N, CA, C, O and the ligand as a Tripos MOL2 file, in Angstrom:
@<TRIPOS>MOLECULE
protein
  257   255    65     0     0
PROTEIN
NO_CHARGES

@<TRIPOS>ATOM
      1 N           0.8370   -1.2000   -0.0770 N.3       1 MET1
      2 CA         -0.0130    0.0080    0.0070 C.3       1 MET1
      3 C           0.8190    1.2610   -0.0480 C.2       1 MET1
      4 O           1.7960    1.3740    0.6920 O.2       1 MET1
      5 N           0.4920    2.1520   -0.8440 N.am      2 SER2
      6 CA          1.3690    3.4290   -0.9380 C.3       2 SER2
      7 C           0.3670    4.5560   -0.4160 C.2       2 SER2
      8 O          -0.8180    4.6530   -0.7340 O.2       2 SER2
      9 N           1.0560    5.3600    0.4200 N.am      3 ILE3
     10 CA          0.3370    6.4850    1.1580 C.3       3 ILE3
     11 C           1.1310    7.7330    0.8830 C.2       3 ILE3
     12 O           2.3600    7.6630    0.9000 O.2       3 ILE3
     13 N           0.5280    8.8560    0.6340 N.am      4 VAL4
     14 CA          1.2480   10.1000    0.3100 C.3       4 VAL4
     15 C           0.7250   11.0910    1.5390 C.2       4 VAL4
     16 O          -0.4650   11.2900    1.7820 O.2       4 VAL4
     17 N           1.7200   11.6120    2.1910 N.am      5 PHE5
     18 CA          1.5250   12.4850    3.2670 C.3       5 PHE5
     19 C           2.1000   13.8270    2.8340 C.2       5 PHE5
     20 O           3.1560   13.8330    2.2000 O.2       5 PHE5
     21 N           1.4830   14.9550    3.1300 N.am      6 THR6
     22 CA          2.0010   16.3090    2.9930 C.3       6 THR6
     23 C           2.4840   16.7410    4.2850 C.2       6 THR6
     24 O           1.7050   16.8490    5.2320 O.2       6 THR6
     25 N           3.8970   17.0310    4.4020 N.am      7 VAL7
     26 CA          4.5050   17.3930    5.5380 C.3       7 VAL7
     27 C           5.1860   18.8940    5.3330 C.2       7 VAL7
     28 O           6.3430   19.0900    4.9610 O.2       7 VAL7
     29 N           4.3090   19.7960    5.6250 N.am      8 PRO8
     30 CA          4.8040   21.3400    5.3420 C.3       8 PRO8
     31 C           6.2610   21.6670    5.8350 C.2       8 PRO8
     32 O           7.0260   22.3530    5.1580 O.2       8 PRO8
     33 N           6.6090   21.1110    7.1060 N.am      9 ASP9
     34 CA          7.8490   21.4750    7.5930 C.3       9 ASP9
     35 C           9.0260   20.5880    7.2980 C.2       9 ASP9
     36 O          10.0500   20.5660    7.9810 O.2       9 ASP9
     37 N           8.8030   19.8680    6.2420 N.am     10 LEU10
     38 CA          9.9900   19.0390    5.5820 C.3      10 LEU10
     39 C          10.8170   20.0700    4.7430 C.2      10 LEU10
     40 O          10.5660   20.3700    3.5760 O.2      10 LEU10
     41 N          11.9100   20.6030    5.5550 N.am     11 ALA11
     42 CA         12.7050   21.7080    4.9110 C.3      11 ALA11
     43 C          13.9090   21.3160    4.1220 C.2      11 ALA11
     44 O          14.2790   21.9820    3.1560 O.2      11 ALA11
     45 N          14.5910   20.1210    4.5720 N.am     12 CYS12
     46 CA         15.8600   19.8660    3.9720 C.3      12 CYS12
     47 C          16.1610   18.3790    4.1240 C.2      12 CYS12
     48 O          15.3270   17.6540    4.6650 O.2      12 CYS12
     49 N          17.3270   17.8900    3.6660 N.am     13 SER13
     50 CA         17.5970   16.5310    3.6760 C.3      13 SER13
     51 C          17.7810   15.9130    4.9610 C.2      13 SER13
     52 O          17.6280   14.7000    5.1080 O.2      13 SER13
     53 N          18.1300   16.7560    5.9850 N.am     14 ALA14
     54 CA         18.2050   16.3140    7.4130 C.3      14 ALA14
     55 C          16.6870   15.8030    7.7620 C.2      14 ALA14
     56 O          16.4580   14.6950    8.2480 O.2      14 ALA14
     57 N          15.7740   16.6870    7.4710 N.am     15 CYS15
     58 CA         14.3130   16.4300    7.7500 C.3      15 CYS15
     59 C          13.9890   15.0400    7.0030 C.2      15 CYS15
     60 O          13.3410   14.1650    7.5770 O.2      15 CYS15
     61 N          14.4090   14.9080    5.8700 N.am     16 VAL16
     62 CA         14.0550   13.7760    5.1470 C.3      16 VAL16
     63 C          14.6220   12.5620    5.9820 C.2      16 VAL16
     64 O          13.9070   11.5960    6.2510 O.2      16 VAL16
     65 N          15.9350   12.6570    6.3780 N.am     17 GLY17
     66 CA         16.6300   11.6670    7.1520 C.3      17 GLY17
     67 C          15.6980   11.2420    8.3790 C.2      17 GLY17
     68 O          15.3770   10.0660    8.5520 O.2      17 GLY17
     69 N          15.2880   12.2740    9.2150 N.am     18 THR18
     70 CA         14.5980   11.9970   10.4510 C.3      18 THR18
     71 C          13.3040   11.3520   10.2320 C.2      18 THR18
     72 O          12.9380   10.3830   10.8960 O.2      18 THR18
     73 N          12.6550   11.8540    9.3600 N.am     19 VAL19
     74 CA         11.2660   11.3020    8.8610 C.3      19 VAL19
     75 C          11.4170    9.7610    8.3580 C.2      19 VAL19
     76 O          10.6430    8.8650    8.6940 O.2      19 VAL19
     77 N          12.4080    9.6160    7.5980 N.am     20 THR20
     78 CA         12.7110    8.2380    7.0880 C.3      20 THR20
     79 C          13.0450    7.1660    8.1770 C.2      20 THR20
     80 O          12.6080    6.0150    8.1480 O.2      20 THR20
     81 N          13.7480    7.6000    8.9990 N.am     21 GLN21
     82 CA         14.2860    6.8240   10.1880 C.3      21 GLN21
     83 C          12.9600    6.5580   11.0650 C.2      21 GLN21
     84 O          12.7150    5.4190   11.4620 O.2      21 GLN21
     85 N          12.1710    7.5700   11.3340 N.am     22 ALA22
     86 CA         10.9680    7.4190   12.1580 C.3      22 ALA22
     87 C          10.0960    6.4630   11.5720 C.2      22 ALA22
     88 O           9.5880    5.6390   12.3320 O.2      22 ALA22
     89 N           9.8090    6.4170   10.2660 N.am     23 ILE23
     90 CA          8.9150    5.4890    9.6060 C.3      23 ILE23
     91 C           9.5290    4.0960    9.6130 C.2      23 ILE23
     92 O           8.8290    3.1220    9.8890 O.2      23 ILE23
     93 N          10.8960    3.9690    9.2990 N.am     24 GLN24
     94 CA         11.5650    2.7940    9.3130 C.3      24 GLN24
     95 C          11.6280    2.1090   10.6390 C.2      24 GLN24
     96 O          11.7580    0.8850   10.6670 O.2      24 GLN24
     97 N          11.5460    2.8120   11.7450 N.am     25 ALA25
     98 CA         11.4780    2.2780   13.1190 C.3      25 ALA25
     99 C          10.0740    1.6190   13.2770 C.2      25 ALA25
    100 O           9.9320    0.7060   14.0910 O.2      25 ALA25
    101 N           9.1700    2.0050   12.6170 N.am     26 ILE26
    102 CA          7.6910    1.3090   12.8000 C.3      26 ILE26
    103 C           7.6730    0.1000   11.7720 C.2      26 ILE26
    104 O           7.2250   -0.9960   12.1100 O.2      26 ILE26
    105 N           8.1590    0.3350   10.5470 N.am     27 ASP27
    106 CA          8.1640   -0.7060    9.5380 C.3      27 ASP27
    107 C           9.5110   -0.6830    8.8820 C.2      27 ASP27
    108 O           9.8340    0.2310    8.1220 O.2      27 ASP27
    109 N          10.3700   -1.7810    9.2020 N.am     28 THR28
    110 CA         11.7400   -1.7420    8.5660 C.3      28 THR28
    111 C          11.6750   -1.9960    7.0510 C.2      28 THR28
    112 O          12.6640   -1.7270    6.3690 O.2      28 THR28
    113 N          10.6790   -2.4470    6.5490 N.am     29 THR29
    114 CA         10.6430   -2.8370    5.0640 C.3      29 THR29
    115 C           9.9470   -1.7050    4.3260 C.2      29 THR29
    116 O           9.7530   -1.8140    3.1160 O.2      29 THR29
    117 N           9.5440   -0.5700    5.0260 N.am     30 ALA30
    118 CA          8.8800    0.5090    4.3940 C.3      30 ALA30
    119 C           9.7840    1.1920    3.3620 C.2      30 ALA30
    120 O          10.9830    1.3600    3.5870 O.2      30 ALA30
    121 N           9.1580    1.6030    2.1650 N.am     31 GLN31
    122 CA         10.1100    2.3890    1.1510 C.3      31 GLN31
    123 C           9.3570    3.7260    1.3190 C.2      31 GLN31
    124 O           8.1360    3.8740    1.3810 O.2      31 GLN31
    125 N          10.3530    4.7040    1.3810 N.am     32 ILE32
    126 CA          9.9040    6.1020    1.6560 C.3      32 ILE32
    127 C          10.7110    7.0450    0.6020 C.2      32 ILE32
    128 O          11.9240    6.9810    0.3980 O.2      32 ILE32
    129 N           9.8220    7.9040   -0.0050 N.am     33 LYS33
    130 CA         10.3010    8.8050   -0.9030 C.3      33 LYS33
    131 C           9.7920   10.1760   -0.3190 C.2      33 LYS33
    132 O           8.6070   10.4930   -0.4230 O.2      33 LYS33
    133 N          10.7270   10.9830    0.3010 N.am     34 ALA34
    134 CA         10.4670   12.2240    0.8560 C.3      34 ALA34
    135 C          11.0730   13.3610    0.0460 C.2      34 ALA34
    136 O          12.2650   13.2940   -0.2550 O.2      34 ALA34
    137 N          10.3170   14.4210   -0.3350 N.am     35 ASP35
    138 CA         10.9030   15.4130   -1.1960 C.3      35 ASP35
    139 C          10.5770   16.7420   -0.4830 C.2      35 ASP35
    140 O           9.4320   17.1750   -0.3540 O.2      35 ASP35
    141 N          11.7650   17.3860   -0.0030 N.am     36 PRO36
    142 CA         11.5200   18.6700    0.7990 C.3      36 PRO36
    143 C          11.0550   19.6810   -0.1300 C.2      36 PRO36
    144 O          10.4940   20.6620    0.3580 O.2      36 PRO36
    145 N          11.2060   19.6010   -1.4980 N.am     37 THR37
    146 CA         10.6690   20.6550   -2.3850 C.3      37 THR37
    147 C           9.0980   20.6020   -2.5070 C.2      37 THR37
    148 O           8.3880   21.6030   -2.4120 O.2      37 THR37
    149 N           8.6720   19.4310   -2.7090 N.am     38 THR38
    150 CA          7.1150   19.3100   -2.7370 C.3      38 THR38
    151 C           6.5880   19.0550   -1.4160 C.2      38 THR38
    152 O           5.3650   19.0930   -1.2790 O.2      38 THR38
    153 N           7.4090   18.7700   -0.3080 N.am     39 LYS39
    154 CA          6.7450   18.5680    0.9310 C.3      39 LYS39
    155 C           5.9810   17.2030    0.9600 C.2      39 LYS39
    156 O           5.2080   16.9510    1.8840 O.2      39 LYS39
    157 N           6.1860   16.4160    0.0400 N.am     40 GLN40
    158 CA          5.4120   15.2650    0.0180 C.3      40 GLN40
    159 C           6.2200   13.9460    0.4760 C.2      40 GLN40
    160 O           7.3850   13.7940    0.1090 O.2      40 GLN40
    161 N           5.6480   13.1120    1.1910 N.am     41 VAL41
    162 CA          6.3140   11.9290    1.7110 C.3      41 VAL41
    163 C           5.4080   10.7280    1.2020 C.2      41 VAL41
    164 O           4.2070   10.6450    1.4610 O.2      41 VAL41
    165 N           6.1150    9.8150    0.4540 N.am     42 GLU42
    166 CA          5.3980    8.7770   -0.1670 C.3      42 GLU42
    167 C           5.9180    7.6730    0.4730 C.2      42 GLU42
    168 O           7.1340    7.4830    0.4660 O.2      42 GLU42
    169 N           5.0750    6.8390    1.0860 N.am     43 VAL43
    170 CA          5.3600    5.5560    1.8790 C.3      43 VAL43
    171 C           4.7100    4.4160    1.2680 C.2      43 VAL43
    172 O           3.5140    4.4220    0.9750 O.2      43 VAL43
    173 N           5.5210    3.3930    1.0650 N.am     44 THR44
    174 CA          4.9880    2.1430    0.6790 C.3      44 THR44
    175 C           5.2500    1.2530    1.8740 C.2      44 THR44
    176 O           6.3630    1.0260    2.3480 O.2      44 THR44
    177 N           4.1390    0.7940    2.2900 N.am     45 THR45
    178 CA          4.1760    0.0450    3.6390 C.3      45 THR45
    179 C           2.8840   -0.9140    3.9040 C.2      45 THR45
    180 O           1.8030   -0.7110    3.3520 O.2      45 THR45
    181 N           3.1080   -1.9110    4.7550 N.am     46 ASP46
    182 CA          2.0260   -2.7410    5.2020 C.3      46 ASP46
    183 C           1.3460   -2.1030    6.4040 C.2      46 ASP46
    184 O           0.2240   -2.4670    6.7540 O.2      46 ASP46
    185 N           1.9830   -1.2090    6.9950 N.am     47 ALA47
    186 CA          1.4700   -0.6050    8.2300 C.3      47 ALA47
    187 C           0.3210    0.4320    7.9130 C.2      47 ALA47
    188 O           0.2160    0.9610    6.8060 O.2      47 ALA47
    189 N          -0.4710    0.6660    8.8960 N.am     48 SER48
    190 CA         -1.6420    1.5230    8.6420 C.3      48 SER48
    191 C          -1.4110    3.0290    8.5030 C.2      48 SER48
    192 O          -0.4550    3.5330    9.0920 O.2      48 SER48
    193 N          -2.1920    3.7390    7.7940 N.am     49 GLU49
    194 CA         -2.0510    5.2000    7.5710 C.3      49 GLU49
    195 C          -1.8050    5.9400    8.9740 C.2      49 GLU49
    196 O          -0.9860    6.8460    9.1330 O.2      49 GLU49
    197 N          -2.6110    5.4330    9.9260 N.am     50 PHE50
    198 CA         -2.7000    6.0890   11.1820 C.3      50 PHE50
    199 C          -1.1900    5.8420   11.8860 C.2      50 PHE50
    200 O          -0.5270    6.8160   12.2450 O.2      50 PHE50
    201 N          -0.8120    4.7870   12.0160 N.am     51 VAL51
    202 CA          0.4260    4.3380   12.5150 C.3      51 VAL51
    203 C           1.5560    5.2320   11.9010 C.2      51 VAL51
    204 O           2.2720    5.8440   12.6940 O.2      51 VAL51
    205 N           1.7560    5.3470   10.6870 N.am     52 ILE52
    206 CA          2.7500    5.9980    9.9230 C.3      52 ILE52
    207 C           2.7230    7.4270   10.2880 C.2      52 ILE52
    208 O           3.7210    8.0510   10.6490 O.2      52 ILE52
    209 N           1.4970    7.9320   10.1750 N.am     53 LYS53
    210 CA          1.2260    9.3340   10.3680 C.3      53 LYS53
    211 C           1.7600    9.7940   11.7710 C.2      53 LYS53
    212 O           2.4250   10.8160   11.9430 O.2      53 LYS53
    213 N           1.3550    8.8440   12.8300 N.am     54 GLN54
    214 CA          1.8420    9.0270   14.2240 C.3      54 GLN54
    215 C           3.3850    9.1270   14.2590 C.2      54 GLN54
    216 O           3.9310    9.9410   15.0030 O.2      54 GLN54
    217 N           4.0800    8.3070   13.4630 N.am     55 ALA55
    218 CA          5.3870    8.1290   13.5850 C.3      55 ALA55
    219 C           6.1180    9.4020   13.1320 C.2      55 ALA55
    220 O           7.1840    9.7460   13.6430 O.2      55 ALA55
    221 N           5.5240   10.0680   12.1810 N.am     56 ILE56
    222 CA          5.8900   11.3400   11.4820 C.3      56 ILE56
    223 C           5.6480   12.4270   12.4760 C.2      56 ILE56
    224 O           6.4750   13.3210   12.6570 O.2      56 ILE56
    225 N           4.5520   12.3560   13.1010 N.am     57 VAL57
    226 CA          4.2080   13.4840   14.2130 C.3      57 VAL57
    227 C           5.1040   13.3790   15.4700 C.2      57 VAL57
    228 O           5.5520   14.3550   16.0710 O.2      57 VAL57
    229 N           5.3130   12.0850   15.7980 N.am     58 ASP58
    230 CA          6.1950   11.9490   17.0200 C.3      58 ASP58
    231 C           7.5760   12.3760   16.7570 C.2      58 ASP58
    232 O           8.2680   12.7930   17.6850 O.2      58 ASP58
    233 N           8.0600   12.2940   15.4590 N.am     59 ALA59
    234 CA          9.4740   12.7430   15.1170 C.3      59 ALA59
    235 C           9.4560   14.2770   15.0630 C.2      59 ALA59
    236 O          10.4850   14.8580   14.7170 O.2      59 ALA59
    237 N           8.3030   15.0020   15.3990 N.am     60 GLY60
    238 CA          8.4150   16.3700   15.4470 C.3      60 GLY60
    239 C           7.8370   17.1330   14.2330 C.2      60 GLY60
    240 O           7.9610   18.3580   14.2120 O.2      60 GLY60
    241 N           7.2510   16.5280   13.2830 N.am     61 TYR61
    242 CA          6.7420   17.1130   12.0470 C.3      61 TYR61
    243 C           5.2350   17.1300   12.1430 C.2      61 TYR61
    244 O           4.5680   16.4110   12.8870 O.2      61 TYR61
    245 N           4.7820   18.0330   11.3060 N.am     62 THR62
    246 CA          3.2830   18.0840   11.1210 C.3      62 THR62
    247 C           2.8700   17.4850    9.9110 C.2      62 THR62
    248 O           3.5500   17.6350    8.8960 O.2      62 THR62
    249 N           1.7060   16.7450    9.9090 N.am     63 VAL63
    250 CA          1.1860   16.2670    8.7240 C.3      63 VAL63
    251 C          -0.1220   17.0910    8.4310 C.2      63 VAL63
    252 O          -1.0340   17.2350    9.2450 O.2      63 VAL63
    253 N          -0.0900   17.6140    7.1530 N.am     64 ALA64
    254 CA         -1.1790   18.4490    6.8060 C.3      64 ALA64
    255 C          -2.3870   17.6050    6.4620 C.2      64 ALA64
    256 O          -3.4430   18.1450    6.1310 O.2      64 ALA64
    257 CU         15.6040   19.9030    7.6940 Cu       65 CU65
@<TRIPOS>BOND
     1     1     2 1
     2     2     3 1
     3     3     4 2
     4     3     5 am
     5     5     6 1
     6     6     7 1
     7     7     8 2
     8     7     9 am
     9     9    10 1
    10    10    11 1
    11    11    12 2
    12    11    13 am
    13    13    14 1
    14    14    15 1
    15    15    16 2
    16    15    17 am
    17    17    18 1
    18    18    19 1
    19    19    20 2
    20    19    21 am
    21    21    22 1
    22    22    23 1
    23    23    24 2
    24    23    25 am
    25    25    26 1
    26    26    27 1
    27    27    28 2
    28    27    29 am
    29    29    30 1
    30    30    31 1
    31    31    32 2
    32    31    33 am
    33    33    34 1
    34    34    35 1
    35    35    36 2
    36    35    37 am
    37    37    38 1
    38    38    39 1
    39    39    40 2
    40    39    41 am
    41    41    42 1
    42    42    43 1
    43    43    44 2
    44    43    45 am
    45    45    46 1
    46    46    47 1
    47    47    48 2
    48    47    49 am
    49    49    50 1
    50    50    51 1
    51    51    52 2
    52    51    53 am
    53    53    54 1
    54    54    55 1
    55    55    56 2
    56    55    57 am
    57    57    58 1
    58    58    59 1
    59    59    60 2
    60    59    61 am
    61    61    62 1
    62    62    63 1
    63    63    64 2
    64    63    65 am
    65    65    66 1
    66    66    67 1
    67    67    68 2
    68    67    69 am
    69    69    70 1
    70    70    71 1
    71    71    72 2
    72    71    73 am
    73    73    74 1
    74    74    75 1
    75    75    76 2
    76    75    77 am
    77    77    78 1
    78    78    79 1
    79    79    80 2
    80    79    81 am
    81    81    82 1
    82    82    83 1
    83    83    84 2
    84    83    85 am
    85    85    86 1
    86    86    87 1
    87    87    88 2
    88    87    89 am
    89    89    90 1
    90    90    91 1
    91    91    92 2
    92    91    93 am
    93    93    94 1
    94    94    95 1
    95    95    96 2
    96    95    97 am
    97    97    98 1
    98    98    99 1
    99    99   100 2
   100    99   101 am
   101   101   102 1
   102   102   103 1
   103   103   104 2
   104   103   105 am
   105   105   106 1
   106   106   107 1
   107   107   108 2
   108   107   109 am
   109   109   110 1
   110   110   111 1
   111   111   112 2
   112   111   113 am
   113   113   114 1
   114   114   115 1
   115   115   116 2
   116   115   117 am
   117   117   118 1
   118   118   119 1
   119   119   120 2
   120   119   121 am
   121   121   122 1
   122   122   123 1
   123   123   124 2
   124   123   125 am
   125   125   126 1
   126   126   127 1
   127   127   128 2
   128   127   129 am
   129   129   130 1
   130   130   131 1
   131   131   132 2
   132   131   133 am
   133   133   134 1
   134   134   135 1
   135   135   136 2
   136   135   137 am
   137   137   138 1
   138   138   139 1
   139   139   140 2
   140   139   141 am
   141   141   142 1
   142   142   143 1
   143   143   144 2
   144   143   145 am
   145   145   146 1
   146   146   147 1
   147   147   148 2
   148   147   149 am
   149   149   150 1
   150   150   151 1
   151   151   152 2
   152   151   153 am
   153   153   154 1
   154   154   155 1
   155   155   156 2
   156   155   157 am
   157   157   158 1
   158   158   159 1
   159   159   160 2
   160   159   161 am
   161   161   162 1
   162   162   163 1
   163   163   164 2
   164   163   165 am
   165   165   166 1
   166   166   167 1
   167   167   168 2
   168   167   169 am
   169   169   170 1
   170   170   171 1
   171   171   172 2
   172   171   173 am
   173   173   174 1
   174   174   175 1
   175   175   176 2
   176   175   177 am
   177   177   178 1
   178   178   179 1
   179   179   180 2
   180   179   181 am
   181   181   182 1
   182   182   183 1
   183   183   184 2
   184   183   185 am
   185   185   186 1
   186   186   187 1
   187   187   188 2
   188   187   189 am
   189   189   190 1
   190   190   191 1
   191   191   192 2
   192   191   193 am
   193   193   194 1
   194   194   195 1
   195   195   196 2
   196   195   197 am
   197   197   198 1
   198   198   199 1
   199   199   200 2
   200   199   201 am
   201   201   202 1
   202   202   203 1
   203   203   204 2
   204   203   205 am
   205   205   206 1
   206   206   207 1
   207   207   208 2
   208   207   209 am
   209   209   210 1
   210   210   211 1
   211   211   212 2
   212   211   213 am
   213   213   214 1
   214   214   215 1
   215   215   216 2
   216   215   217 am
   217   217   218 1
   218   218   219 1
   219   219   220 2
   220   219   221 am
   221   221   222 1
   222   222   223 1
   223   223   224 2
   224   223   225 am
   225   225   226 1
   226   226   227 1
   227   227   228 2
   228   227   229 am
   229   229   230 1
   230   230   231 1
   231   231   232 2
   232   231   233 am
   233   233   234 1
   234   234   235 1
   235   235   236 2
   236   235   237 am
   237   237   238 1
   238   238   239 1
   239   239   240 2
   240   239   241 am
   241   241   242 1
   242   242   243 1
   243   243   244 2
   244   243   245 am
   245   245   246 1
   246   246   247 1
   247   247   248 2
   248   247   249 am
   249   249   250 1
   250   250   251 1
   251   251   252 2
   252   251   253 am
   253   253   254 1
   254   254   255 1
   255   255   256 2
@<TRIPOS>SUBSTRUCTURE
     1 MET1         2 RESIDUE 1 A MET
     2 SER2         6 RESIDUE 1 A SER
     3 ILE3        10 RESIDUE 1 A ILE
     4 VAL4        14 RESIDUE 1 A VAL
     5 PHE5        18 RESIDUE 1 A PHE
     6 THR6        22 RESIDUE 1 A THR
     7 VAL7        26 RESIDUE 1 A VAL
     8 PRO8        30 RESIDUE 1 A PRO
     9 ASP9        34 RESIDUE 1 A ASP
    10 LEU10       38 RESIDUE 1 A LEU
    11 ALA11       42 RESIDUE 1 A ALA
    12 CYS12       46 RESIDUE 1 A CYS
    13 SER13       50 RESIDUE 1 A SER
    14 ALA14       54 RESIDUE 1 A ALA
    15 CYS15       58 RESIDUE 1 A CYS
    16 VAL16       62 RESIDUE 1 A VAL
    17 GLY17       66 RESIDUE 1 A GLY
    18 THR18       70 RESIDUE 1 A THR
    19 VAL19       74 RESIDUE 1 A VAL
    20 THR20       78 RESIDUE 1 A THR
    21 GLN21       82 RESIDUE 1 A GLN
    22 ALA22       86 RESIDUE 1 A ALA
    23 ILE23       90 RESIDUE 1 A ILE
    24 GLN24       94 RESIDUE 1 A GLN
    25 ALA25       98 RESIDUE 1 A ALA
    26 ILE26      102 RESIDUE 1 A ILE
    27 ASP27      106 RESIDUE 1 A ASP
    28 THR28      110 RESIDUE 1 A THR
    29 THR29      114 RESIDUE 1 A THR
    30 ALA30      118 RESIDUE 1 A ALA
    31 GLN31      122 RESIDUE 1 A GLN
    32 ILE32      126 RESIDUE 1 A ILE
    33 LYS33      130 RESIDUE 1 A LYS
    34 ALA34      134 RESIDUE 1 A ALA
    35 ASP35      138 RESIDUE 1 A ASP
    36 PRO36      142 RESIDUE 1 A PRO
    37 THR37      146 RESIDUE 1 A THR
    38 THR38      150 RESIDUE 1 A THR
    39 LYS39      154 RESIDUE 1 A LYS
    40 GLN40      158 RESIDUE 1 A GLN
    41 VAL41      162 RESIDUE 1 A VAL
    42 GLU42      166 RESIDUE 1 A GLU
    43 VAL43      170 RESIDUE 1 A VAL
    44 THR44      174 RESIDUE 1 A THR
    45 THR45      178 RESIDUE 1 A THR
    46 ASP46      182 RESIDUE 1 A ASP
    47 ALA47      186 RESIDUE 1 A ALA
    48 SER48      190 RESIDUE 1 A SER
    49 GLU49      194 RESIDUE 1 A GLU
    50 PHE50      198 RESIDUE 1 A PHE
    51 VAL51      202 RESIDUE 1 A VAL
    52 ILE52      206 RESIDUE 1 A ILE
    53 LYS53      210 RESIDUE 1 A LYS
    54 GLN54      214 RESIDUE 1 A GLN
    55 ALA55      218 RESIDUE 1 A ALA
    56 ILE56      222 RESIDUE 1 A ILE
    57 VAL57      226 RESIDUE 1 A VAL
    58 ASP58      230 RESIDUE 1 A ASP
    59 ALA59      234 RESIDUE 1 A ALA
    60 GLY60      238 RESIDUE 1 A GLY
    61 TYR61      242 RESIDUE 1 A TYR
    62 THR62      246 RESIDUE 1 A THR
    63 VAL63      250 RESIDUE 1 A VAL
    64 ALA64      254 RESIDUE 1 A ALA
    65 CU65       257 GROUP 0 **** ****
């Protein structure tokens, strides 16, 4: 399942790294494409949208 989140405060490659690690802590097999230019985080995962969103929020980011 592929889910796209909009994360307005995804500002740079460090943010991408933080968000990527937070999601992979939940699902080690998740594939993440995060783009600070478009603010979009595309996650391919078997975990639920709710759980992934929570991981992003817990890492200190806002999900629009
Ligand atoms: Cu950053």
